[in-house]
N, C-alpha and C positions, 0 to 999 in steps of 0.2 A: 181422359185429363188423370193428371197426375194427385196424386194425395201427399202433399210435402209437408213435413214438420222442420222448421228453423230451431236448432238449439245454439244459446247464448250463454256461457259461460260468464258470471258477474261477481268481481271482487272489489267491494267500496266503489261500486258506480252510482252512487246517491246523485251525484249531479247531472248526470248524463241519461240515466236510466228512463225518465219520464218521456225525453224526445226519442229517443230509440223505440221505445213502445210505439209512439204517435208515428212515427213514419212508417215502421213495419206495417201496422196495422193498415194503413193507408196502403202502402206498396201492394201487401196481400189480398185487400179488400178489390182493388184494381185487376191482379191477375184472377181473381175469384169471377168478376165479372167478366172477364175476356175468356172466360172458360177456358185457363190455362191451367190451375189447381182448384181442387174439388173444396167446396164449401166448410169442407170440415178439416180443413189444413188448419195446425196450430203452430204454436212459439213456444217453446220451453225455455224460460228463465233458471238460470242453475246459480245457487248461491253458494259462492265458494268460500263459507264462512267467515262474512263482512263482519266488520265491527264498527260499522256507522249504519243508516236505515235503509239499508239497500232490501232486504227481506221485506220489511214491512212495505215497501212501494211494491214488491213482487206481489205480495199477495194483494195488496190494492187494486193493481192493474189486473189480478187476474178474478177478483169479484167483480170487477165491473165489465170485464170482456172475457166470454168463455174461450175467444181465439189463444188465450195466454194460458199457459200452466204454471206451476213454480215448484222448484225442486229444491230441497234446503238440503245442504251436507253440515255433519255437525261439528267439523271443524275446517280449517284452511286446508286443502289438498294440494293446491298447487292448479295450476291452470290445464294442463292435461289431463289430469283427474277428474277437474271438475267437468270438463268436455268429454270425458268419457263415460260419466254419469248421465249426463244428459241425452246422450247418445242412446247409451242402457233403457234408458224412459221413453224413448222413442222408436227401439228397436220391436218388431212386429206391427206396429201401429200405422205405419205410414208405408207408401211405396219409395220414398226418396226422403232424405236429411240432408239438410244444409248447416253447416257450423259456420260462427261467424263470431268475431267480437263486439263486445258493446259499447265501444268509444266512437262507433260511426265512421271509423276509419274506411271499412271495407265498403264497398258501395252497393249498396241494395238495389240500385237500379238495373244491376245486371242478374238480377234473381229470376228473371224470365229467361237469360239466356243458358243458364245453368239449368234448367228443366228443360230448355231445350234441346240441348246436348243430352241429355238424360233419356228423352224420349226417341232420339236418334239411335239408342242402342248403347249410349255410355253407361257404366256403372260408376265409374269414378269420375267426377269434374275437378279440375282443381281450378282455383282464383288465382291468376299470375299477375303481379306488379307489372305492367306496361314499362313505366321507369321509377328510378329513385329521386329526381329531381328535389322532392321535397326534403329528402334526409339531408340530416348534416355531412359534411365530407368526410368525418371521422366515421360515420355509422353507415354510410353508403361504403367504403372502403374495408371495414371489417365484417359486412354481411357480403361482398366479394369473395375475402379472404375463408369465411367458413362455409360459403356452398364447394368452393375449390378443394378447400381441406376433407371436407366430405366426399367427394368426388373421388379425390387420390386414396382415401383410406376405404373405398370400396361401397360406401353407401349409395344407394336409390335414392336421390332427394331431387326434388323438382326444385330448379333456381328460383328466386324471388317468389316463391309460394308460403303462405304461412301456415294458417288454419282456416281460410276460407275454401271451404270444399264441399261439393254436394257426393254423398253416399248413395246409392241404391240399396234395396233389402238386402240383395244378395251381398253384396259388398259389406255391408255393415253385419251381417252376420259371420261373415268371413274374417274382418275385424276382430270379433270377439273370440275367436280360436286361439288369438297371440295372449296369452297369459302372464307376458313380462310384468314385472313389478314395476321396474325404470321404464317409464313410458316415454317415447318419443314417436309420436303421431306422423310427424313428417317423414319418417323413416320407416315406419311399418305398413302405411297405406299402400305405397308403393309393392309391397312384398304380397298383398291381399291379391294381386293381378287384376284381371277383368279388364275389359276393353275402355281404355280413358282418355278425356280430350281436356283442353284449356279453355278458360275464359280468360280473357286478358281486361285488366280495368286500371284504372289511374285512383292510387290508394289518397285518401283525404286526410285534412289535418283533424288531429283528435277535437272531439267538439266540445268537451268539458273534462275537468277532472285533471288527475296527472299520470304518466305512463305507468304499467305495473312491472315495466323490465328494466330497471337501471342497469348501467354498464356491469354489476357484480351479477346481478341475475342472468345478463345476457351470455356473461362468460360461462357462468356455472351451466344454462341450458347448453351452451356449444358443446363444452366438454362432456356433459350427459349424451349429448347426440353422437359423439366421436367415439364415446368407450361402449355405447350401449350397440353401435353396429359395425365395430371392426376390431379386429386384434391385430392390427397393424402397427399401433404403439409398441406394443410387446415385441414383435418381429425388429423393428426399428431397434430397442434395447440390444437384442442379441447381435443383429449387425453391427451396432457400435461396439460392442464387446470384442468378436472377432478382430474389426480392424484396429479395435488398443491393443490386442494378444499382438497381432503382427507388429505394431508401430513399437511395442515395448521388445519384440524378438529382435527387431533392427538395431534398436537403440542398445540393447545388451551386446549385439556385436559388435557395432562401433564401441562400447565402452571398452572390450576387450582387448580390441587392436589399439585404440588409444592408450591403454594401460602397457601392451607389449611394444610399442613401438617410441615409450617414452614422451608421449604428449598428453598423459592424462593430468587434467586440471580440475580442481572441486570447481564445482557450479552452483552457489547458492540461488542464483534465481532462476535458472531452470528446474531447480529441484522442489523451490516453493513452488512457480507455474504447474509442474508435473501434480503436486499433491492439490493444488486447487482444483486442477481440472478433473481430475478422477474423483475425489471427494463429490464435486458438484454434479460430475454423471451417475455416480453412487446414488445421492440423495435424489436425483432426477428417476432413476432406474425406481427406486424404492418406492416413489411416490406414484408412478404411473403402475406399476405392479399393485400398490395398496387400492389404486381407485378400482381397479377389477375385482380386487377380493372383496371390497367392499359391496361391489354390485350382486357378485355370488352370494355374499353373506345375506344380503336384504331378499334377494331371490329366494332363497331358501325357506327364510320366516313362512314367506308365503301370506303376507298381511293382505288384510282388504285395502284396497285401492282408495277405498270410500266408503262412508255409510251414509245412507241418507236417514234425517231427521225427519222428514215431512215432504209429500209430496201433495200438491195443491190439483187436482183433477179427479174427475168422477168416479174413474177405477183406482185400483190401489194397487200399489208397487211395494215389491218386495226391499226391504230396508237394507240389505248388504249387499256387496259383490266383489 
């Protein structure tokens, strides 16, 4: 049997948390009765600095059922850091850990399939959406563009996979050898290596509450992913620079020929167009380079990715990482 921990980051999930806890409790008890997982398997709910009653609910759930543990961060650190904090809490205490969201969009009925894949020797098991029929046209298309861009940039990302995954104890230890401050777990986990497999599932509608990933955050998340795992955007700027140097040389040659053949005419439109084009490219180049410099700046600071204020479990846990 597998000793399983489930890690769930929570940010303002007051509306859905009790239902999530109820369904997971029922699912895990079924798996325990079928002797698929051990009776000391647990669920860790991580409060990512919520400003509603999320932590109070987590505490209530913990004290009413020892299956649940609670981890409270001192402030909002973002989904990826909250998830990492929960994984750190589980590290060294279980055979495998599954990460999932609190909104019940990840299908909990396939948890036993994750465990089966793990018992077959897979240290990493990815939960992959079987379709995107329930997504809007815009979200569906932008998701496809994102995964294609990541692939073109050289990053190993599993298409249609978010953060619903299983990590065995060896893979979990390997994950914590990566010390990046700028976290993009979807890109880091494939770099850990080890044998892996996929579990396909149909993503459900959000049970309650609002999405924590509006368009602005989705764009920011995509940019973080691209710039965290590839330097191709900078190489593209270099290539553009070479192209425009060649074009400017050709234009210079054309201007000299026009001058000496007496066909030189002042071109206001072409001059303004060139100024705007080159100015825009320069600003774009500065922005992309600035993004990388900003990441280097944050990495050199080595600030903690999260600080744990309280951990509700019988055993103590370190407060920083």
